[in-house]
N, C-alpha and C positions, 0 to 999 in steps of 0.2 A: 504494500500500500504506500503510495506516494504522499509525503508530507506537504501540506500547503505552505506557501511562503509566509513568513511572519508578517503581521501587520505593522505599520509604522510605530504605534505606541508600544507594541511588544518589543520591537527592536530598540526603542529608546530605553525601555525598562532593562533590557539586557545590558546595554552600555552603562547605564547608571549603576547597576549592580556590579558590573565588572570593575568600575571605578571605586566601589565600596562607599558610595554616598549613603547618607542616612535614609531611612524609610520616609521620613518627613520631606526631605529634599526630593526624593523620587515622586511622592504624591504631588508636590508643588510643581515640579517640572511637567508632569503628565497633565495637571490641571491647566497650566498656561498654554501648553502645546495644543490641547484639545480646544481651548478658547480661540486660539489663533486659527485653527482649522475650521471651526464652526463659524467664526466671523466671516470667513471667506467661502461660505456655503459648501463645506466639506471638500474643498479642493485640496489636493495633496501639496505639501510644502515644496516639493521638488518642481512643481509646475508654477511656482510663484517667484517673484523677484523682489528687489528693493522697494518697488512701489507698494506692493501689498504689505510689506513689513511696516513701512511708514504709515499706511492707512490704518493698520491695526494699532500701532503705537499712538497715533493721533486720537483714535477712538478711546484708547485707555486714558489718555490725558484729559480729553474734553468731556467725555461722557461718563467715565468710571472714576475719575479723580485719583488715578494711580500715581504714586510718587514718581518724580523724575528719575530717581536712582533705580527704581524697579524697571522703568521703561528702558533706561540705558542698559541695564543688565540683560533684559530680554532681547534687545536689539543685537547685542554682541552674541548672545547665545544662539539666536535664530540664524544669524549670518554664519556662525561657525559650524553649526550642526547640519544645516540644510544647504 
């Protein structure tokens, strides 16, 4: 029986666990990545570019009142991971 390819969030979990991040960090990363994907109508991050990242971060700043440090962190993370 052939195994199905792992989904994106399963791949992210594997990488986080490989790096020995805390469970809380894993949950936080998964939460924000899911938010990013859902914000863009479930498009895969590999199909998006800087424009979509900026749209998401602007949404966080304007509509969700997310701190600038959090936005900067996620900007770097998204660029690095995808």
